[in-house]
C-alpha positions as CSV (number, residue, x, y, z in Angstrom):
1,M,-33.5,130.9,150.8
2,T,-33.2,132.2,147.2
3,N,-36.4,132.2,145.2
4,L,-35.5,132.6,141.5
5,I,-38.1,132.6,138.7
6,G,-38.1,132.8,134.9
7,E,-37.2,131.2,131.6
8,F,-34.5,132.8,129.5
9,E,-33.3,131.8,126.1
10,C,-29.5,132.3,125.6
11,R,-26.8,131.5,123.2
12,L,-23.3,130.2,124.0
13,D,-20.5,132.3,122.5
14,P,-17.6,130.4,120.8
15,K,-15.7,130.1,124.1
16,G,-18.7,128.5,126.0
17,R,-19.9,131.6,127.8
18,I,-23.3,133.1,128.2
19,M,-24.3,136.5,129.3
20,L,-26.4,136.2,132.5
21,P,-29.7,138.0,131.6
22,A,-30.1,141.2,133.6
23,S,-33.5,140.3,134.9
24,L,-32.1,137.1,136.3
25,K,-29.0,138.8,137.7
26,K,-31.2,141.2,139.7
27,Q,-32.8,138.2,141.5
28,I,-29.4,136.8,142.7
29,P,-29.0,137.8,146.4
30,S,-26.0,139.8,147.5
31,E,-24.9,136.8,149.7
32,A,-24.0,135.0,146.5
33,K,-21.4,137.7,145.7
34,D,-21.7,136.7,142.0
35,R,-20.3,133.2,142.8
36,F,-22.1,130.1,141.6
37,V,-21.6,126.4,141.5
38,I,-22.7,124.3,138.4
39,N,-23.2,120.6,138.4
40,R,-25.0,117.8,136.5
41,G,-28.7,117.8,136.9
42,I,-30.8,114.8,137.8
43,E,-32.1,114.8,134.2
44,K,-30.0,115.6,131.2
45,C,-29.4,119.2,132.1
46,L,-27.0,121.3,134.2
47,V,-27.9,123.1,137.4
48,I,-26.5,126.4,138.6
49,Y,-26.8,127.3,142.3
50,P,-25.8,130.6,143.9
51,K,-22.8,129.7,146.0
52,H,-24.5,130.2,149.4
53,D,-27.4,128.0,148.3
54,W,-24.9,125.3,147.0
55,D,-23.3,125.4,150.5
56,A,-26.7,124.8,152.1
57,T,-27.5,121.9,149.7
58,S,-24.0,120.4,150.3
59,S,-24.6,120.5,154.0
60,E,-27.7,118.4,153.5
61,I,-25.8,115.8,151.4
62,N,-22.9,115.8,153.8
63,A,-25.3,115.0,156.7
64,L,-26.2,111.7,155.0
65,N,-24.8,108.5,156.5
66,M,-21.9,107.7,154.1
67,Y,-21.7,104.1,155.4
68,V,-24.9,103.5,153.4
69,K,-23.9,102.6,149.8
70,K,-26.9,104.4,148.2
71,N,-26.0,107.6,150.0
72,R,-22.3,107.3,148.8
73,D,-23.5,106.6,145.2
74,F,-25.9,109.6,145.3
75,A,-23.2,111.9,146.7
76,R,-20.7,110.9,144.0
77,Y,-23.2,111.4,141.2
78,F,-24.4,114.7,142.6
79,Y,-21.0,116.2,143.1
80,R,-19.6,114.8,139.8
81,G,-18.5,117.7,137.6
82,A,-19.4,120.3,140.2
83,T,-17.4,123.5,139.4
84,E,-17.4,126.9,140.9
85,L,-18.2,129.8,138.5
86,G,-17.9,133.5,138.8
87,L,-19.3,136.3,136.7
88,D,-16.7,138.1,134.6
89,S,-16.6,141.9,134.3
90,T,-19.3,141.8,131.6
91,N,-21.7,139.4,133.5
92,R,-20.7,136.3,131.6
93,L,-20.5,132.7,132.9
94,L,-18.0,130.3,131.4
95,F,-19.3,126.8,131.4
96,P,-17.0,123.8,131.7
97,K,-16.8,122.0,128.3
98,Q,-17.4,118.5,129.8
99,L,-20.6,119.7,131.4
100,L,-21.8,121.2,128.2
101,E,-21.1,117.9,126.5
102,Y,-23.0,115.9,129.2
103,A,-26.1,118.1,128.7
104,G,-25.8,118.1,124.9
105,I,-25.6,121.9,124.8
106,E,-24.0,123.2,121.7
107,K,-25.2,126.7,121.1
108,D,-28.9,127.5,122.0
109,L,-29.9,126.9,125.6
110,V,-32.6,127.8,128.1
111,L,-32.1,128.9,131.6
112,F,-35.0,127.8,133.7
113,A,-34.9,129.5,137.1
114,Y,-37.0,128.3,140.0
115,S,-36.6,127.9,143.8
116,N,-32.9,128.2,144.5
117,K,-31.5,127.0,141.2
118,I,-31.2,127.6,137.5
119,E,-31.5,124.6,135.3
120,V,-29.5,124.9,132.0
121,W,-31.0,122.9,129.1
122,A,-30.2,122.5,125.5
123,K,-33.1,124.4,123.9
124,E,-34.1,121.4,121.8
125,T,-34.2,119.1,124.8
126,Y,-36.1,121.7,126.9
127,D,-38.7,122.2,124.1
128,K,-39.2,118.4,123.8
129,L,-39.5,118.0,127.6
130,L,-42.2,120.7,127.8
131,G,-43.9,119.3,124.7
132,D,-44.5,116.1,126.8
133,E,-46.9,118.0,129.1
134,P,-49.3,115.6,130.9
135,E,-52.7,115.2,129.3
136,D,-54.4,116.2,132.5
137,F,-52.2,118.7,134.4
138,S,-55.1,119.1,136.9
139,T,-54.8,115.5,138.0
140,L,-51.0,115.8,138.3
141,A,-51.4,119.0,140.4
142,E,-53.9,117.2,142.7
143,E,-51.6,114.2,143.1
144,V,-48.5,116.3,143.9
145,M,-50.0,119.2,145.7
146,G,-53.3,117.8,147.0
147,R,-51.6,116.4,150.1
148,K,-50.1,119.7,151.2
149,S,-53.2,120.5,153.3
150,N,-55.8,118.6,155.2
151,I,-58.4,121.2,154.4
152,S,-60.5,120.3,151.4
153,S,-62.6,122.8,149.5
154,T,-65.8,121.3,151.0
155,D,-64.5,122.1,154.5
156,V,-64.3,125.8,153.8
157,S,-67.6,127.7,154.6
């Protein structure tokens, strides 16, 4: 699985394209063959997947029981607006206009890469989101990650 990392501030050109930052492009595995899929994020952002990671994610969704209404609703929302993208000869990605409108992206944006995806945020929205950092990140970390192991710090000698 791909393991992307980094935050990158970018600017859309007048045609709705961005130059993929070189340090991010270096992280894209060769299996992606410079092909990506972009779709709507769960929050008000866009998500770019390297194509091979999109295929794996799609397989998970396609394995859901589509006789269950919640599963159908989720699949429809998840796939809504999904578009395949490819890098042009100068390493630019052209974003679909309707997806830019959905995410409220006009010019300045942030690419937030983690795990196997790249979230695309309007810079102002991203700054506001991170400005709402929890008062006690330590407590949040314990709630989310504390259950990952049955070994507590007192068990280690």
